[in-house]
C-alpha positions as CSV (number, residue, x, y, z in Angstrom):
1,M,-16.7,27.2,-110.3
2,R,-15.6,27.5,-106.4
3,L,-17.9,26.3,-103.8
4,Y,-17.2,27.1,-100.1
5,S,-16.8,23.7,-98.1
6,T,-17.3,23.4,-94.7
7,L,-15.0,20.3,-94.6
8,Q,-11.9,22.3,-96.2
9,R,-13.0,25.6,-94.4
10,K,-12.2,27.1,-98.0
11,L,-13.4,27.6,-101.3
12,V,-13.2,24.5,-103.8
13,E,-13.0,24.4,-107.2
14,L,-15.1,21.8,-109.3
15,P,-13.6,19.9,-111.9
16,P,-14.4,21.3,-115.6
17,P,-17.6,20.1,-117.0
18,P,-19.0,18.0,-118.7
19,V,-18.0,15.5,-115.5
20,E,-20.8,14.4,-113.3
21,I,-21.7,16.4,-110.4
22,G,-23.9,14.2,-107.6
23,I,-25.9,16.5,-105.0
24,Y,-27.0,15.2,-101.8
25,V,-29.0,17.4,-99.6
26,C,-30.8,16.5,-96.2
27,G,-34.5,16.7,-96.9
28,P,-37.1,16.8,-94.0
29,T,-38.0,14.6,-91.2
30,V,-41.9,14.3,-92.0
31,Y,-44.1,14.8,-88.9
32,Q,-45.5,17.9,-89.8
33,R,-45.9,20.9,-92.5
34,I,-42.5,22.1,-93.3
35,H,-41.6,25.7,-92.1
36,V,-40.2,28.3,-94.6
37,G,-36.6,27.6,-93.5
38,N,-36.8,24.0,-94.4
39,A,-37.6,25.7,-97.9
40,R,-34.1,27.4,-98.2
41,P,-32.0,24.7,-98.9
42,Y,-34.5,23.0,-101.2
43,V,-34.6,26.4,-103.3
44,I,-30.9,26.6,-103.2
45,F,-29.9,23.2,-104.5
46,L,-32.5,23.2,-107.3
47,W,-31.1,26.4,-108.4
48,L,-27.3,25.4,-108.2
49,R,-28.6,22.2,-110.2
50,R,-30.1,24.4,-112.8
51,W,-27.1,26.8,-113.1
52,L,-24.8,23.5,-113.0
53,T,-26.9,21.9,-115.9
54,G,-26.5,25.2,-117.9
55,R,-22.9,25.5,-117.5
56,G,-22.4,22.2,-119.1
57,Y,-22.3,19.6,-116.1
58,A,-24.5,16.2,-115.9
59,A,-25.9,17.2,-112.1
60,T,-28.1,15.0,-110.1
61,L,-29.7,16.0,-107.2
62,A,-31.0,13.5,-104.5
63,S,-32.9,15.0,-101.6
64,N,-34.3,12.5,-99.1
65,I,-37.4,12.2,-96.9
66,T,-36.7,10.7,-93.5
67,D,-39.8,8.9,-92.9
68,V,-38.5,6.7,-89.6
69,N,-37.5,8.8,-86.8
70,D,-37.9,9.6,-83.3
71,K,-39.8,12.6,-83.7
72,I,-42.6,10.8,-86.1
73,Y,-42.9,8.1,-83.0
74,A,-43.4,11.0,-80.4
75,A,-45.8,12.8,-82.7
76,A,-48.2,10.0,-83.3
77,P,-47.8,7.2,-81.1
78,G,-49.3,4.1,-82.6
79,H,-49.8,5.9,-86.1
80,S,-46.3,6.7,-87.1
81,S,-46.6,5.5,-90.6
82,E,-49.5,7.2,-91.5
83,L,-48.6,10.5,-90.1
84,A,-45.5,10.3,-92.3
85,E,-47.3,9.3,-95.4
86,Q,-49.7,12.4,-94.7
87,A,-46.8,14.8,-93.9
88,T,-44.7,13.5,-97.2
89,R,-47.9,14.5,-99.3
90,W,-47.8,17.8,-97.6
91,Y,-44.3,18.4,-98.1
92,I,-44.7,17.5,-101.9
93,E,-47.8,19.9,-102.2
94,D,-46.0,22.7,-100.5
95,T,-42.8,22.6,-102.5
96,D,-44.7,21.8,-105.6
97,R,-45.9,25.4,-105.2
98,L,-42.4,26.9,-105.3
99,G,-42.4,26.4,-109.2
100,L,-38.9,24.8,-109.5
101,G,-39.2,21.4,-110.1
102,R,-38.3,18.6,-108.3
103,P,-35.1,16.9,-107.1
104,D,-33.9,13.9,-109.5
105,A,-34.3,11.4,-106.6
106,E,-36.4,11.8,-103.2
107,P,-35.7,8.4,-101.3
108,K,-37.2,7.4,-98.5
109,A,-35.8,5.6,-95.6
110,T,-38.6,3.0,-95.6
111,E,-37.6,2.4,-99.0
112,T,-33.9,1.9,-98.1
113,M,-34.2,-0.4,-95.4
114,D,-32.0,-3.4,-96.9
115,D,-29.0,-1.3,-98.0
116,I,-29.3,0.5,-94.4
117,I,-28.9,-3.0,-92.8
118,R,-26.2,-4.1,-95.2
119,L,-24.2,-1.0,-94.2
120,I,-24.7,-1.4,-90.6
121,A,-23.5,-5.3,-91.1
122,E,-20.4,-4.0,-92.7
123,L,-19.4,-1.6,-90.1
124,V,-20.1,-4.2,-87.3
125,A,-17.9,-6.9,-89.5
126,S,-15.2,-4.2,-89.7
127,G,-14.9,-3.3,-86.1
128,H,-16.3,0.2,-86.3
129,A,-19.7,-0.8,-84.9
130,Y,-21.0,-3.0,-82.0
131,E,-24.2,-4.3,-80.9
132,A,-25.7,-3.7,-77.4
133,G,-28.8,-4.9,-76.2
134,G,-30.3,-5.1,-79.5
135,D,-28.9,-1.4,-80.4
136,V,-25.9,-1.2,-82.8
137,Y,-23.7,1.9,-82.1
138,F,-20.9,3.2,-84.2
139,R,-17.4,3.1,-82.1
140,V,-16.5,6.5,-82.4
141,A,-12.8,6.1,-81.2
142,S,-12.2,3.7,-84.1
143,F,-12.5,6.5,-86.6
144,G,-9.6,8.9,-86.0
145,D,-10.8,11.8,-88.1
146,Y,-14.2,12.2,-86.4
147,G,-14.6,16.0,-85.5
148,Q,-12.7,16.9,-89.0
149,L,-16.0,18.2,-90.5
150,S,-17.5,20.0,-87.2
151,G,-14.3,21.2,-85.9
152,Q,-15.3,19.7,-82.4
153,K,-12.6,18.3,-80.1
154,P,-13.4,14.7,-78.4
155,D,-13.6,16.5,-74.9
156,Q,-16.2,19.1,-76.2
157,M,-18.5,16.6,-77.0
158,T,-21.4,15.8,-75.1
159,E,-23.2,12.5,-75.0
160,Q,-25.8,11.8,-78.1
161,E,-27.6,8.9,-77.1
162,P,-27.4,7.9,-73.5
163,N,-27.4,4.1,-73.1
164,P,-25.5,2.8,-70.0
165,L,-24.4,-0.1,-72.3
166,K,-22.7,2.0,-74.7
167,Q,-19.0,1.7,-74.9
168,D,-18.1,5.3,-75.2
169,A,-20.6,8.3,-74.7
170,R,-19.9,9.7,-78.1
171,D,-20.9,6.6,-79.7
172,F,-24.1,7.0,-81.6
173,A,-26.6,4.6,-82.6
174,L,-27.2,3.1,-86.2
175,W,-30.1,0.7,-85.2
176,K,-32.6,1.0,-82.4
177,A,-34.4,-1.8,-81.0
178,T,-38.0,-1.5,-81.0
179,K,-39.4,0.1,-77.9
180,E,-43.1,0.1,-76.6
181,G,-45.5,2.2,-78.2
182,E,-43.3,1.9,-81.6
183,D,-45.8,0.6,-84.4
184,T,-43.4,0.2,-87.0
185,S,-40.3,-2.2,-87.2
186,W,-37.8,-4.1,-89.4
187,D,-36.1,-7.5,-88.7
188,S,-32.3,-7.3,-88.6
189,P,-29.3,-9.6,-87.5
190,W,-29.7,-7.7,-84.2
191,G,-33.5,-8.0,-83.9
192,K,-36.4,-5.9,-84.7
193,G,-36.0,-2.4,-84.6
194,R,-35.6,0.4,-87.3
195,P,-32.5,2.6,-88.2
196,G,-30.7,5.8,-86.7
197,W,-31.0,9.1,-88.3
198,H,-27.6,9.2,-89.8
199,I,-27.2,6.0,-90.9
200,E,-30.3,6.5,-93.3
201,C,-28.4,9.3,-95.1
202,S,-25.5,7.3,-95.5
203,A,-27.0,4.5,-97.1
204,M,-29.3,6.7,-99.3
205,A,-26.3,8.7,-100.7
206,A,-24.5,6.0,-101.3
207,K,-27.2,3.9,-103.3
208,L,-28.4,6.9,-105.7
209,L,-24.9,8.6,-106.2
210,G,-22.1,5.9,-105.5
211,P,-19.5,5.6,-102.9
212,A,-18.3,9.2,-104.1
213,F,-19.9,12.0,-105.1
214,E,-19.2,15.9,-105.5
215,I,-21.3,17.7,-103.2
216,H,-23.5,17.0,-99.8
217,G,-25.6,19.8,-98.5
218,G,-27.9,20.8,-96.0
219,G,-28.4,23.7,-93.2
220,L,-26.1,24.9,-91.1
221,D,-27.7,23.3,-87.7
222,L,-26.8,19.6,-89.4
223,V,-23.0,20.0,-89.2
224,F,-22.9,18.3,-85.6
225,P,-24.2,15.7,-85.1
226,H,-26.0,14.5,-88.3
227,H,-23.2,15.2,-91.1
228,E,-20.3,14.4,-88.9
229,N,-21.6,11.1,-88.1
230,E,-22.6,10.5,-91.6
231,L,-19.0,11.1,-92.5
232,A,-17.6,9.0,-90.3
233,Q,-19.7,6.0,-90.9
234,S,-19.3,6.3,-94.3
235,R,-15.7,7.0,-94.4
236,A,-15.2,4.0,-92.1
237,A,-17.4,1.6,-94.4
238,G,-14.5,2.7,-97.1
239,Q,-16.7,5.1,-99.0
240,E,-15.0,8.4,-100.1
241,F,-18.3,9.8,-99.9
242,A,-19.3,13.7,-100.5
243,H,-15.8,15.9,-101.2
244,I,-17.6,19.3,-100.7
245,W,-19.8,20.1,-97.9
246,M,-22.2,22.9,-98.2
247,H,-24.1,24.4,-95.2
248,N,-26.7,27.2,-96.2
249,G,-27.1,29.6,-93.2
250,L,-30.5,29.3,-91.0
251,L,-33.4,31.4,-91.4
252,R,-34.4,33.8,-88.4
253,L,-37.3,35.0,-87.1
254,T,-36.8,38.2,-85.1
255,G,-32.9,37.2,-84.8
256,E,-33.5,34.0,-83.8
257,K,-33.4,30.8,-85.4
258,M,-36.7,29.4,-86.7
259,S,-37.7,25.9,-85.5
260,K,-40.5,23.5,-84.7
261,S,-38.8,23.1,-81.3
262,L,-38.5,26.9,-80.5
263,G,-42.3,27.2,-81.6
264,N,-41.6,30.3,-83.6
265,V,-42.7,28.4,-86.8
266,Q,-43.9,30.3,-90.5
267,T,-45.0,27.1,-92.5
268,L,-44.2,27.2,-95.9
269,E,-47.7,26.7,-96.9
270,R,-48.8,29.8,-95.0
271,V,-45.9,32.2,-96.2
272,L,-47.0,31.2,-99.6
273,D,-50.5,31.9,-99.2
274,E,-49.7,35.4,-97.9
275,W,-46.9,36.5,-100.1
276,G,-46.9,34.3,-103.3
277,R,-44.0,32.3,-104.8
278,E,-42.2,35.2,-106.7
279,T,-41.5,37.1,-103.4
280,L,-40.3,34.2,-101.5
281,L,-37.8,33.1,-104.6
282,L,-36.5,36.9,-104.7
283,F,-36.4,36.9,-100.7
284,F,-33.9,34.0,-100.7
285,M,-31.9,35.6,-103.2
286,T,-31.4,38.6,-101.2
287,A,-28.6,36.9,-98.7
288,H,-25.7,34.3,-99.8
289,W,-26.5,31.3,-99.2
290,R,-24.1,30.8,-96.7
291,S,-25.3,33.4,-94.4
292,P,-28.0,33.7,-92.0
293,I,-31.6,35.6,-93.5
294,D,-34.0,37.4,-91.6
295,F,-37.6,36.7,-92.1
296,S,-39.9,39.4,-91.0
297,P,-43.0,41.7,-92.8
298,A,-40.4,44.3,-93.5
299,T,-38.1,41.8,-95.5
300,M,-40.8,40.1,-97.4
301,E,-42.4,43.5,-98.3
302,A,-38.9,44.6,-99.6
303,A,-38.8,41.4,-101.9
304,R,-42.0,41.9,-103.0
305,E,-41.2,45.5,-104.1
306,Q,-38.2,44.0,-106.0
307,A,-40.7,41.4,-107.7
308,W,-43.0,44.7,-108.6
309,T,-39.9,46.5,-110.2
310,F,-39.0,43.5,-112.4
311,R,-42.5,42.8,-113.4
312,N,-42.9,46.5,-114.2
313,A,-39.8,46.7,-116.4
314,F,-41.4,44.5,-118.8
315,L,-44.8,46.3,-118.5
316,H,-43.4,49.6,-119.2
317,P,-39.8,49.1,-120.7
318,P,-37.0,51.6,-120.1
319,E,-35.1,53.1,-122.5
320,R,-32.1,50.7,-123.6
321,Q,-28.8,51.7,-122.5
322,P,-25.4,49.8,-122.0
323,A,-24.9,47.5,-119.0
324,R,-22.7,44.4,-118.3
325,G,-23.2,41.2,-120.4
326,W,-24.2,37.8,-119.5
327,E,-20.7,36.9,-118.4
328,A,-21.5,39.4,-115.1
329,L,-23.9,37.0,-114.3
330,E,-21.5,33.8,-114.7
331,A,-19.1,35.7,-112.3
332,A,-21.3,36.0,-109.5
333,L,-22.7,32.7,-109.7
334,D,-19.4,30.7,-110.3
335,E,-17.7,32.1,-107.5
336,D,-19.6,30.5,-104.5
337,F,-23.0,30.7,-106.1
338,S,-23.7,34.4,-104.9
339,T,-27.3,35.0,-105.9
340,T,-27.1,38.5,-104.1
341,E,-24.1,39.5,-106.6
342,A,-26.4,38.0,-109.5
343,L,-29.6,40.1,-107.9
344,A,-27.4,43.2,-108.3
345,V,-26.7,42.3,-111.8
346,M,-30.3,41.9,-112.6
347,H,-31.4,45.0,-111.5
348,E,-28.4,46.7,-113.4
349,W,-30.1,44.9,-116.6
350,R,-33.6,46.1,-115.5
351,A,-32.6,49.9,-115.2
352,A,-30.6,49.5,-118.5
353,G,-33.8,48.1,-120.3
354,Q,-31.4,44.7,-121.1
355,L,-34.9,42.7,-120.8
356,E,-33.5,39.7,-123.1
357,Q,-30.6,39.2,-120.3
358,L,-33.1,39.7,-117.4
359,R,-35.6,37.2,-118.8
360,R,-32.9,34.8,-119.1
361,A,-31.7,35.2,-115.4
362,L,-35.2,35.4,-114.3
363,T,-35.9,32.2,-116.1
364,L,-32.7,30.5,-114.2
365,F,-34.1,31.2,-110.7
366,G,-37.9,30.0,-111.3
367,L,-39.1,33.7,-111.9
368,E,-40.0,33.6,-115.7
369,T,-43.3,34.8,-114.5
370,L,-42.1,38.6,-113.6
371,A,-41.0,38.8,-117.4
372,E,-44.8,38.2,-118.5
373,S,-46.1,41.4,-120.2
374,E,-49.6,41.1,-120.5
375,R,-51.3,44.6,-120.1
376,A,-54.5,45.2,-118.5
377,P,-57.3,46.5,-120.5
378,A,-57.8,50.2,-120.8
379,E,-60.9,50.6,-118.5
380,L,-58.9,48.8,-115.7
381,E,-56.0,51.1,-115.9
382,E,-58.1,54.1,-116.3
383,M,-59.6,52.7,-112.9
384,A,-56.5,52.3,-111.3
385,R,-55.6,56.0,-112.2
386,R,-58.6,57.1,-110.8
387,R,-58.0,55.1,-107.5
388,Q,-54.6,57.0,-107.2
389,A,-56.3,60.0,-107.6
390,A,-59.1,59.1,-105.1
391,R,-56.1,58.2,-102.7
392,A,-54.3,61.6,-102.9
393,T,-57.6,63.5,-101.7
394,S,-57.9,61.1,-99.1
395,D,-61.1,59.7,-100.8
396,F,-60.4,56.3,-99.2
397,A,-63.8,54.8,-99.9
398,E,-63.7,55.6,-103.3
399,A,-60.2,54.3,-103.6
400,D,-61.6,50.8,-101.9
401,R,-64.5,50.8,-104.2
402,L,-62.5,50.9,-107.0
403,R,-59.7,48.5,-106.0
404,D,-62.5,46.0,-105.2
405,E,-63.9,46.6,-108.8
406,I,-60.7,45.9,-110.5
407,A,-60.2,42.7,-108.0
408,A,-63.8,41.4,-109.5
409,A,-62.2,41.8,-113.3
410,G,-59.4,39.4,-112.2
411,W,-56.8,42.0,-111.9
412,E,-54.9,43.0,-108.5
413,V,-53.9,46.9,-108.2
414,R,-50.5,47.2,-105.9
415,D,-49.2,50.3,-104.7
416,V,-45.4,50.8,-105.7
417,S,-42.8,53.7,-105.6
418,D,-42.1,53.4,-109.1
419,D,-44.2,55.6,-111.8
420,P,-47.1,55.5,-112.1
421,G,-47.7,54.4,-108.5
422,Y,-49.4,51.4,-108.9
423,Q,-48.9,48.4,-110.7
424,L,-51.7,46.0,-112.2
425,V,-51.2,42.6,-111.6
426,K,-53.4,39.5,-113.0
427,K,-54.5,37.1,-110.6
428,D,-53.7,33.4,-110.9
């Protein structure tokens, strides 16, 4: 299996199974409900773990929860820990609704403080970090490979965290002294304070996966400075750290990156309420993980239509015809985990009536509910046909009445392009 790595700038081959594959993915900073763009790496790497496990690897996925951060202090002055706890509960509630299970480990920064402080102390002792007025900074000039991940040159780098006590504008904080209004702090050799964002992930990854592991993942917006700094401080501490760096493309709303700072957020909770998990998961399959993906009513409606066609294949099985075998899906996913190619194979199986292979593939992506073949009672089928006839004659009042009667029986009637022009789906 080959995966594209930002660090090597090429496809990198995994060692053959059954070796252990450690995967660390940067999770959310918990200060409000996550948006649907945050869900993309969560979904991609849970899918990847499933695929690797199925291919014979011993895959372990760790995805952290950043519950100590400037954004949390700013969002809830004096109450940051309460907000972090509440937002963590929201995150787990919302991602549970995706139906993919959870990572093997979900470490919190607050629960890893001793390891974080120990790692900072090692960097200070080795000369890679220094104390400045209660803060501790990583000495960028001490690490000659700084910039290798992002490709940025030293003269292109702007100051990450202004402080007149820093030795170099590029130096970044490993430890921050407690400031007025910050309600949580920890004791350290440099005084009371809390860690910087980057060192949290280095410590959590090493604690759970060891000093060397195979894959580090996260959104493309994390390449610099977050992942560049993680790589530098971990390797400066003598750790090989991650071999492959996977950065998923960002989710865009009307062509612009979706982000809380831009104010164009669609929360995961809202999207799941409006579209459902099956539609969202199929939407994520429609773009390669490295590419951006455009979120809009049109793209979501197209994903919903695909969900209906898969479900309809099990409700009204087509005549079985020859099609490619399971190795076609293996080839798609083993070559840079192309869900778009896999989706094309799945539609080929749908059209050819190869439903056992299709069911197996749907299960891999958490879409096994689309393979359910429960038929609606005959009287509801008749109502749905009458509704179609009413719509054809523009008797929309009668069509709406029949739709509501079907809904009262616990089913939803949906208009689709395939014959017979509608689909009856049992409500959850």
